mmCIF file as Biopython writes it, N, C-alpha, C and O atoms, coordinates in Angstrom:
data_model
#
loop_
_atom_site.group_PDB
_atom_site.id
_atom_site.type_symbol
_atom_site.label_atom_id
_atom_site.label_alt_id
_atom_site.label_comp_id
_atom_site.label_asym_id
_atom_site.label_entity_id
_atom_site.label_seq_id
_atom_site.pdbx_PDB_ins_code
_atom_site.Cartn_x
_atom_site.Cartn_y
_atom_site.Cartn_z
_atom_site.occupancy
_atom_site.B_iso_or_equiv
_atom_site.auth_seq_id
_atom_site.auth_asym_id
_atom_site.pdbx_PDB_model_num
ATOM 1   N N  . MET A ? 1  ? 31.297  -16.287 19.091 1.0 0.0 1  A 1 
ATOM 2   C CA . MET A ? 1  ? 31.127  -15.293 17.792 1.0 0.0 1  A 1 
ATOM 3   C C  . MET A ? 1  ? 31.134  -13.780 18.484 1.0 0.0 1  A 1 
ATOM 4   O O  . MET A ? 1  ? 30.264  -13.345 19.238 1.0 0.0 1  A 1 
ATOM 5   N N  . SER A ? 2  ? 32.038  -13.256 18.149 1.0 0.0 2  A 1 
ATOM 6   C CA . SER A ? 2  ? 31.656  -11.940 17.984 1.0 0.0 2  A 1 
ATOM 7   C C  . SER A ? 2  ? 30.055  -10.566 18.041 1.0 0.0 2  A 1 
ATOM 8   O O  . SER A ? 2  ? 29.132  -10.482 17.231 1.0 0.0 2  A 1 
ATOM 9   N N  . PRO A ? 3  ? 30.196  -10.085 18.754 1.0 0.0 3  A 1 
ATOM 10  C CA . PRO A ? 3  ? 28.741  -9.445  18.744 1.0 0.0 3  A 1 
ATOM 11  C C  . PRO A ? 3  ? 28.215  -9.042  17.694 1.0 0.0 3  A 1 
ATOM 12  O O  . PRO A ? 3  ? 26.985  -9.008  17.646 1.0 0.0 3  A 1 
ATOM 13  N N  . PHE A ? 4  ? 28.878  -8.689  16.736 1.0 0.0 4  A 1 
ATOM 14  C CA . PHE A ? 4  ? 29.084  -7.757  15.158 1.0 0.0 4  A 1 
ATOM 15  C C  . PHE A ? 4  ? 28.495  -9.190  14.583 1.0 0.0 4  A 1 
ATOM 16  O O  . PHE A ? 4  ? 27.499  -9.153  13.860 1.0 0.0 4  A 1 
ATOM 17  N N  . VAL A ? 5  ? 29.114  -10.451 14.906 1.0 0.0 5  A 1 
ATOM 18  C CA . VAL A ? 5  ? 27.894  -11.752 13.648 1.0 0.0 5  A 1 
ATOM 19  C C  . VAL A ? 5  ? 27.124  -12.169 14.588 1.0 0.0 5  A 1 
ATOM 20  O O  . VAL A ? 5  ? 26.308  -13.060 14.352 1.0 0.0 5  A 1 
ATOM 21  N N  . LYS A ? 6  ? 27.242  -11.577 15.886 1.0 0.0 6  A 1 
ATOM 22  C CA . LYS A ? 6  ? 25.713  -12.025 16.124 1.0 0.0 6  A 1 
ATOM 23  C C  . LYS A ? 6  ? 24.456  -11.371 15.389 1.0 0.0 6  A 1 
ATOM 24  O O  . LYS A ? 6  ? 23.524  -11.960 14.843 1.0 0.0 6  A 1 
ATOM 25  N N  . PHE A ? 7  ? 24.699  -9.832  15.534 1.0 0.0 7  A 1 
ATOM 26  C CA . PHE A ? 7  ? 24.083  -8.845  15.522 1.0 0.0 7  A 1 
ATOM 27  C C  . PHE A ? 7  ? 23.277  -8.789  13.244 1.0 0.0 7  A 1 
ATOM 28  O O  . PHE A ? 7  ? 22.221  -8.502  12.681 1.0 0.0 7  A 1 
ATOM 29  N N  . PHE A ? 8  ? 24.914  -9.352  12.780 1.0 0.0 8  A 1 
ATOM 30  C CA . PHE A ? 8  ? 24.709  -9.784  11.228 1.0 0.0 8  A 1 
ATOM 31  C C  . PHE A ? 8  ? 23.547  -10.865 11.177 1.0 0.0 8  A 1 
ATOM 32  O O  . PHE A ? 8  ? 22.398  -10.966 10.747 1.0 0.0 8  A 1 
ATOM 33  N N  . LEU A ? 9  ? 24.522  -11.637 11.876 1.0 0.0 9  A 1 
ATOM 34  C CA . LEU A ? 9  ? 22.375  -13.141 11.916 1.0 0.0 9  A 1 
ATOM 35  C C  . LEU A ? 9  ? 21.462  -12.425 12.413 1.0 0.0 9  A 1 
ATOM 36  O O  . LEU A ? 9  ? 20.494  -13.147 12.172 1.0 0.0 9  A 1 
ATOM 37  N N  . LYS A ? 10 ? 21.012  -11.447 12.983 1.0 0.0 10 A 1 
ATOM 38  C CA . LYS A ? 10 ? 20.101  -11.392 13.785 1.0 0.0 10 A 1 
ATOM 39  C C  . LYS A ? 10 ? 19.828  -10.657 12.587 1.0 0.0 10 A 1 
ATOM 40  O O  . LYS A ? 10 ? 19.276  -11.409 11.784 1.0 0.0 10 A 1 
ATOM 41  N N  . VAL A ? 11 ? 19.988  -9.478  12.121 1.0 0.0 11 A 1 
ATOM 42  C CA . VAL A ? 11 ? 20.082  -8.693  10.894 1.0 0.0 11 A 1 
ATOM 43  C C  . VAL A ? 11 ? 19.142  -9.848  9.583  1.0 0.0 11 A 1 
ATOM 44  O O  . VAL A ? 11 ? 18.066  -9.944  8.994  1.0 0.0 11 A 1 
ATOM 45  N N  . MET A ? 12 ? 20.687  -10.623 9.751  1.0 0.0 12 A 1 
ATOM 46  C CA . MET A ? 12 ? 19.147  -11.406 8.014  1.0 0.0 12 A 1 
ATOM 47  C C  . MET A ? 12 ? 17.924  -12.253 8.587  1.0 0.0 12 A 1 
ATOM 48  O O  . MET A ? 12 ? 16.829  -11.982 8.094  1.0 0.0 12 A 1 
ATOM 49  N N  . HIS A ? 13 ? 17.963  -13.072 9.396  1.0 0.0 13 A 1 
ATOM 50  C CA . HIS A ? 13 ? 16.969  -13.383 10.006 1.0 0.0 13 A 1 
ATOM 51  C C  . HIS A ? 13 ? 15.998  -13.448 9.765  1.0 0.0 13 A 1 
ATOM 52  O O  . HIS A ? 13 ? 15.238  -14.343 9.395  1.0 0.0 13 A 1 
ATOM 53  N N  . ILE A ? 14 ? 15.875  -11.446 10.165 1.0 0.0 14 A 1 
ATOM 54  C CA . ILE A ? 14 ? 14.607  -11.049 10.729 1.0 0.0 14 A 1 
ATOM 55  C C  . ILE A ? 14 ? 13.918  -10.511 9.010  1.0 0.0 14 A 1 
ATOM 56  O O  . ILE A ? 14 ? 12.787  -10.463 8.526  1.0 0.0 14 A 1 
ATOM 57  N N  . THR A ? 15 ? 15.483  -10.137 8.456  1.0 0.0 15 A 1 
ATOM 58  C CA . THR A ? 15 ? 15.006  -9.610  6.281  1.0 0.0 15 A 1 
ATOM 59  C C  . THR A ? 15 ? 14.330  -11.003 6.351  1.0 0.0 15 A 1 
ATOM 60  O O  . THR A ? 15 ? 13.127  -10.995 6.093  1.0 0.0 15 A 1 
ATOM 61  N N  . CYS A ? 16 ? 15.100  -12.635 6.764  1.0 0.0 16 A 1 
ATOM 62  C CA . CYS A ? 16 ? 14.509  -13.291 5.731  1.0 0.0 16 A 1 
ATOM 63  C C  . CYS A ? 16 ? 13.061  -13.835 6.573  1.0 0.0 16 A 1 
ATOM 64  O O  . CYS A ? 16 ? 12.233  -14.482 5.933  1.0 0.0 16 A 1 
ATOM 65  N N  . CYS A ? 17 ? 12.945  -13.682 7.296  1.0 0.0 17 A 1 
ATOM 66  C CA . CYS A ? 17 ? 11.627  -14.013 7.972  1.0 0.0 17 A 1 
ATOM 67  C C  . CYS A ? 17 ? 10.901  -12.774 7.224  1.0 0.0 17 A 1 
ATOM 68  O O  . CYS A ? 17 ? 10.054  -13.197 6.436  1.0 0.0 17 A 1 
ATOM 69  N N  . ASN A ? 18 ? 11.001  -11.265 7.252  1.0 0.0 18 A 1 
ATOM 70  C CA . ASN A ? 18 ? 10.048  -10.875 6.402  1.0 0.0 18 A 1 
ATOM 71  C C  . ASN A ? 18 ? 9.475   -11.455 5.361  1.0 0.0 18 A 1 
ATOM 72  O O  . ASN A ? 18 ? 8.299   -11.803 5.262  1.0 0.0 18 A 1 
ATOM 73  N N  . ASN A ? 19 ? 10.551  -11.578 4.382  1.0 0.0 19 A 1 
ATOM 74  C CA . ASN A ? 19 ? 10.880  -11.492 3.426  1.0 0.0 19 A 1 
ATOM 75  C C  . ASN A ? 19 ? 9.529   -13.093 3.277  1.0 0.0 19 A 1 
ATOM 76  O O  . ASN A ? 19 ? 8.425   -12.818 2.807  1.0 0.0 19 A 1 
ATOM 77  N N  . PHE A ? 20 ? 9.682   -13.889 3.509  1.0 0.0 20 A 1 
ATOM 78  C CA . PHE A ? 20 ? 9.230   -14.352 3.370  1.0 0.0 20 A 1 
ATOM 79  C C  . PHE A ? 20 ? 7.481   -14.346 4.530  1.0 0.0 20 A 1 
ATOM 80  O O  . PHE A ? 20 ? 6.806   -15.371 4.428  1.0 0.0 20 A 1 
ATOM 81  N N  . PHE A ? 21 ? 7.334   -14.042 4.790  1.0 0.0 21 A 1 
ATOM 82  C CA . PHE A ? 21 ? 5.443   -13.199 5.314  1.0 0.0 21 A 1 
ATOM 83  C C  . PHE A ? 21 ? 5.524   -12.444 3.805  1.0 0.0 21 A 1 
ATOM 84  O O  . PHE A ? 21 ? 4.468   -12.628 3.198  1.0 0.0 21 A 1 
ATOM 85  N N  . ILE A ? 22 ? 6.139   -11.939 3.323  1.0 0.0 22 A 1 
ATOM 86  C CA . ILE A ? 22 ? 5.408   -10.435 2.035  1.0 0.0 22 A 1 
ATOM 87  C C  . ILE A ? 22 ? 4.898   -11.450 1.050  1.0 0.0 22 A 1 
ATOM 88  O O  . ILE A ? 22 ? 3.849   -11.559 0.414  1.0 0.0 22 A 1 
ATOM 89  N N  . GLN A ? 23 ? 6.424   -12.424 1.181  1.0 0.0 23 A 1 
ATOM 90  C CA . GLN A ? 23 ? 5.695   -13.789 -0.172 1.0 0.0 23 A 1 
ATOM 91  C C  . GLN A ? 23 ? 3.883   -13.952 -0.407 1.0 0.0 23 A 1 
ATOM 92  O O  . GLN A ? 23 ? 2.978   -13.675 -1.194 1.0 0.0 23 A 1 
ATOM 93  N N  . TRP A ? 24 ? 4.286   -14.875 1.436  1.0 0.0 24 A 1 
ATOM 94  C CA . TRP A ? 24 ? 2.525   -15.866 2.291  1.0 0.0 24 A 1 
ATOM 95  C C  . TRP A ? 24 ? 1.406   -14.391 2.255  1.0 0.0 24 A 1 
ATOM 96  O O  . TRP A ? 24 ? 0.205   -14.379 1.988  1.0 0.0 24 A 1 
ATOM 97  N N  . ILE A ? 25 ? 2.138   -13.452 2.553  1.0 0.0 25 A 1 
ATOM 98  C CA . ILE A ? 25 ? 0.595   -12.478 3.137  1.0 0.0 25 A 1 
ATOM 99  C C  . ILE A ? 25 ? -0.131  -13.289 1.614  1.0 0.0 25 A 1 
ATOM 100 O O  . ILE A ? 25 ? -0.763  -14.342 1.691  1.0 0.0 25 A 1 
ATOM 101 N N  . PRO A ? 26 ? 0.072   -12.697 0.561  1.0 0.0 26 A 1 
ATOM 102 C CA . PRO A ? 26 ? -0.968  -12.374 -0.684 1.0 0.0 26 A 1 
ATOM 103 C C  . PRO A ? 26 ? -1.677  -13.967 -0.855 1.0 0.0 26 A 1 
ATOM 104 O O  . PRO A ? 26 ? -2.883  -14.212 -0.804 1.0 0.0 26 A 1 
ATOM 105 N N  . LEU A ? 27 ? -0.374  -15.117 -1.108 1.0 0.0 27 A 1 
ATOM 106 C CA . LEU A ? 27 ? -1.192  -16.290 -0.733 1.0 0.0 27 A 1 
ATOM 107 C C  . LEU A ? 27 ? -2.337  -16.603 -0.157 1.0 0.0 27 A 1 
ATOM 108 O O  . LEU A ? 27 ? -3.178  -17.241 -0.792 1.0 0.0 27 A 1 
ATOM 109 N N  . LEU A ? 28 ? -2.595  -16.140 1.356  1.0 0.0 28 A 1 
ATOM 110 C CA . LEU A ? 28 ? -3.584  -16.772 2.325  1.0 0.0 28 A 1 
ATOM 111 C C  . LEU A ? 28 ? -4.352  -16.132 2.303  1.0 0.0 28 A 1 
ATOM 112 O O  . LEU A ? 28 ? -5.387  -16.538 2.832  1.0 0.0 28 A 1 
ATOM 113 N N  . HIS A ? 29 ? -4.363  -14.164 1.438  1.0 0.0 29 A 1 
ATOM 114 C CA . HIS A ? 29 ? -5.928  -13.388 1.209  1.0 0.0 29 A 1 
ATOM 115 C C  . HIS A ? 29 ? -7.010  -14.234 0.003  1.0 0.0 29 A 1 
ATOM 116 O O  . HIS A ? 29 ? -8.227  -14.390 -0.087 1.0 0.0 29 A 1 
ATOM 117 N N  . HIS A ? 30 ? -5.446  -14.780 -1.065 1.0 0.0 30 A 1 
ATOM 118 C CA . HIS A ? 30 ? -6.210  -15.488 -1.953 1.0 0.0 30 A 1 
ATOM 119 C C  . HIS A ? 30 ? -7.478  -16.778 -1.611 1.0 0.0 30 A 1 
ATOM 120 O O  . HIS A ? 30 ? -8.603  -17.004 -2.056 1.0 0.0 30 A 1 
ATOM 121 N N  . SER A ? 31 ? -6.465  -17.514 -0.444 1.0 0.0 31 A 1 
ATOM 122 C CA . SER A ? 31 ? -6.952  -18.865 0.830  1.0 0.0 31 A 1 
ATOM 123 C C  . SER A ? 31 ? -8.216  -18.468 0.523  1.0 0.0 31 A 1 
ATOM 124 O O  . SER A ? 31 ? -9.008  -18.846 -0.340 1.0 0.0 31 A 1 
ATOM 125 N N  . VAL A ? 32 ? -8.296  -17.286 1.740  1.0 0.0 32 A 1 
ATOM 126 C CA . VAL A ? 32 ? -9.869  -16.927 2.382  1.0 0.0 32 A 1 
ATOM 127 C C  . VAL A ? 32 ? -10.077 -16.388 1.309  1.0 0.0 32 A 1 
ATOM 128 O O  . VAL A ? 32 ? -11.165 -15.857 1.086  1.0 0.0 32 A 1 
#
């Protein structure tokens, strides 16, 4: 894979993880 593709996949992965945490943090706060 080219470096650009690796970089793009890494950025996408980080973005997805951030979205996941942003969605779950309010639920975790409500449950606690």
